C-alpha positions in Angstrom: 10.7 0.6 20.6 10.8 2.4 23.9 14.1 4.0 22.8 12.5 5.4 19.6 9.0 6.5 20.7 7.6 7.7 23.9 4.1 6.6 24.8 2.9 10.3 24.4 4.1 10.3 20.8 1.9 7.4 19.6 -1.7 6.4 19.6 -3.4 3.1 19.0 -6.1 3.0 16.2 -8.6 0.3 15.1 -8.6 -1.0 11.6 -10.9 -3.6 9.9 -13.7 -2.9 12.3 -11.4 -3.4 15.3 -10.1 -6.7 14.2 -6.6 -5.1 14.1 -5.1 -2.4 16.3 -2.1 -0.4 15.1 0.2 2.0 16.9 0.9 5.1 14.8 2.5 8.5 15.5 0.2 11.2 16.8 2.2 13.6 14.6 3.8 12.4 11.4 2.6 10.0 8.8 -0.5 8.0 9.6 -1.9 5.3 7.4 -5.6 5.3 6.6 -8.0 4.1 3.9 -5.3 4.1 1.2 -3.4 1.3 3.0 -6.4 -0.9 3.6 -7.6 -0.6 -0.1 -4.1 -1.4 -1.3 -3.9 -4.5 0.9 -7.4 -5.6 -0.2 -6.5 -5.5 -3.9 -3.5 -7.9 -3.7 -4.6 -11.3 -5.0 -2.6 -13.3 -2.4 -3.4 -16.9 -1.5 -2.5 -19.1 1.4 1.2 -20.0 1.2 2.1 -17.0 -0.9 5.0 -14.7 0.0 4.3 -10.9 0.0 6.6 -7.9 0.3 5.6 -4.3 1.0 8.1 -1.6 -0.1 8.0 1.4 2.2 5.8 -0.4 4.8 5.7 2.4 7.4 4.0 1.2 10.5 2.9 -1.9 8.7 -0.8 -1.2 8.2 -1.1 -2.5 4.6 1.0 -5.6 4.9 -0.6 -6.6 8.2 -4.1 -6.0 6.9 -3.2 -8.3 4.0 -1.8 -10.9 6.4 -5.0 -10.9 8.5 -7.2 -11.3 5.4 -5.1 -14.2 4.0 -3.9 -16.3 6.8 -0.8 -18.3 6.1 1.0 -15.8 3.9 4.7 -15.1 4.5 4.9 -11.3 5.2 7.9 -9.1 4.6 8.4 -5.4 4.7 11.1 -2.8 3.8 11.1 0.5 5.6 13.6 3.4 5.3 12.8 5.1 8.6 13.9 3.0 11.7 11.3 4.6 14.0 8.4 3.5 11.7 10.0 0.1 11.2 9.9 -0.3 15.0 6.2 0.5 15.0 5.6 -2.1 12.2 7.4 -4.8 14.2 5.4 -3.9 17.4 2.1 -3.9 15.4 2.9 -7.3 14.0 3.6 -8.8 17.4 0.5 -7.3 19.0 -1.7 -8.5 16.2 -0.2 -12.1 16.4 1.2 -11.8 12.9 4.8 -12.6 11.7 6.6 -10.0 9.7 10.1 -10.2 8.4 11.2 -6.6 8.4 14.3 -5.0 6.8 15.3 -1.4 7.4 17.0 0.2 4.5 16.9 2.2 1.3 14.6 1.1 -1.6 17.2 2.3 -4.1 19.9 0.1 -2.5 18.0 -2.8 -0.8 19.6 -4.7 2.0 21.6 -7.8 0.9 19.1 -10.2 2.4 16.3 -8.7 0.5 18.2 -8.7 -2.8 18.4 -12.5 -2.5 14.7 -13.0 -2.4 11.7 -12.8 -4.7 8.1 -12.8 -3.8 4.7 -13.9 -5.2 3.4 -10.4 -4.6 4.9 -6.9 -4.1 2.8 -3.9 -3.0 3.7 -0.2 -2.4 2.2 3.1 -1.6 5.0 5.4 -2.9 5.1 9.1 -2.0 2.3 11.0 -3.8 3.8 14.4 -4.2 6.5 15.9 -6.4 8.0 18.7 -4.3 8.9 20.9 -7.3 5.3 22.1 -7.2 4.0 21.3 -3.7 4.9 22.2 -0.1 7.0 20.0 2.2 5.4 18.7 5.4 7.0 20.1 8.5 7.3 16.7 10.1 10.3 14.7 8.8 8.5 11.3 9.0 5.5 12.6 7.2 7.5 14.3 4.5 9.6 11.1 3.9 6.3 9.2 3.3 4.5 11.9 1.2 7.2 13.8 -0.7 9.0 12.0 -3.5 12.7 11.6 -3.0 13.3 8.3 -4.7 11.8 8.5 -8.3 8.7 6.6 -9.0 10.7 4.8 -11.7 12.9 3.3 -9.1 10.0 2.1 -7.0 8.6 0.2 -10.1 12.0 -1.2 -11.1 12.8 -2.5 -7.6 9.3 -3.9 -7.2 9.6 -5.9 -10.4 13.1 -7.2 -9.4 11.7 -8.5 -6.2 8.8 -10.3 -7.9 8.7 -13.9 -9.0 7.8 -14.7 -12.6 4.0 -14.5 -13.0 3.8 -12.7 -9.6 2.0 -9.4 -9.2 3.0 -5.8 -8.4 0.3 -3.5 -7.0 0.6 0.2 -6.4 -1.7 2.9 -5.1 -1.0 6.4 -6.4 -2.5 9.8 -7.3 -4.5 9.7 -10.5 -2.6 12.7 -11.9 0.6 10.5 -11.8 -1.0 7.6 -13.7 0.7 8.3 -17.0 4.1 8.2 -15.4 3.3 5.1 -13.5 2.0 3.3 -16.6 5.1 4.3 -18.5 7.3 2.7 -15.9 5.2 -0.4 -15.4 5.3 -1.0 -19.2 9.0 -1.4 -19.0 8.9 -4.2 -16.4 5.4 -5.8 -16.3 2.5 -6.9 -18.4 -1.2 -7.5 -18.0 -1.6 -4.1 -16.3 -5.0 -3.3 -14.8 -6.1 0.1 -13.5 -8.9 0.6 -11.0 -9.9 4.3 -10.5 -11.0 5.2 -7.0 -13.9 7.7 -7.3 -14.6 9.9 -4.2 -18.3 10.2 -5.0 -20.6 9.5 -8.0 -19.8 11.9 -10.8 -16.5 13.1 -9.3 -13.1 12.5 -11.0 -10.8 9.9 -9.6 -8.2 11.2 -7.2 -6.4 7.9 -6.6 -5.8 4.7 -8.7 -4.9 1.2 -7.9 -2.6 -0.2 -10.6 -1.6 -3.9 -10.8 0.7 -5.7 -13.3 2.1 -9.2 -13.6 5.8 -10.0 -14.2 5.9 -11.7 -17.6 2.2 -11.1 -18.1 0.9 -10.9 -21.7 -2.7 -9.8 -21.2 -3.9 -6.6 -22.8 -4.1 -3.4 -20.7 -7.4 -3.2 -18.7 -9.1 -0.1 -17.4 -11.7 -1.1 -14.9 -14.9 0.7 -14.1 -14.3 3.1 -11.2 -14.8 2.1 -7.6 -17.0 4.6 -5.7 -15.8 5.2 -2.2 -18.6 7.3 -0.7 -22.4 7.5 -1.3 -24.1 10.7 -2.2 -22.9 13.9 -4.0 -21.5 15.4 -0.8 -20.7 14.8 2.8 -24.0 15.5 4.6 -23.1 15.4 8.3 -20.9 14.0 11.0 -21.3 10.3 10.0 -19.6 7.7 7.9 -21.0 7.4 4.4 -18.8 4.9 2.6 -20.4 2.9 -0.1 -21.5 -0.5 1.0 -18.8 -2.2 -1.0 -16.1 0.1 0.5 -17.4 -0.5 4.0 -17.1 -4.2 3.5 -13.4 -3.7 2.6 -12.6 -1.2 5.4 -14.6 -2.8 8.2 -14.8 -6.5 7.4 -11.5 -7.0 5.5 -13.1 -8.1 2.3 -11.0 -8.3 -0.9 -11.5 -5.8 -3.7 -10.0 -7.7 -6.7 -8.9 -5.8 -9.7 -9.9 -8.6 -11.9 -8.2 -11.8 -13.0 -5.0 -10.8 -14.7 -4.3 -13.4 -17.4 -0.8 -14.7 -17.9 
């Protein structure tokens, strides 16, 4: 990794109340709450295999691996510099991560030969036809859509075992598109809106489906991230349930998806 990042380019940050420490770029794409919430929503059990598509520096997949010890963790990352960080983060947190570097649209041969109990992803949020590109290349690759959302869903479904789950986190305004694509490949889809504060509209959604699932579509009651109607000072004001997820590594199940 020394050939890819200088020490001045990265910082080490605490996650899960300091239980995990991750190196991330000082400039560029940095994972935060989204990655932890995504990891917490995957219903993995001991012995399951889990793949994250677009794993970046490995925050989501490694948070999941810490929460459910004994899972087989894999990641696919397009950018070699971020893949190097993910591998270092796995090593320094005493977790094993099988990492492939390559394009989601044309996965490496080794990955094509595998299927997993669970696949998770945090695809780029923004369509660049009506938004501004980030000046940093790494951040833009993570945030600005190049590979269509339809491809993310298709590839996730291909890499999932029958009855396995696919879990995405995405902007709420892209939910119609995401549901359309999931309906082509998955069943038993559940949506959990993430509400910034009571009375506010959801900005993000967690969406989970099961390969071969036959349960009816389920729209869950919204999960409120912060207490109060507004931020009232320089202090953390996550809701108690959210704090348990972010600081203690507790799960946030989307509900039992019947098969």
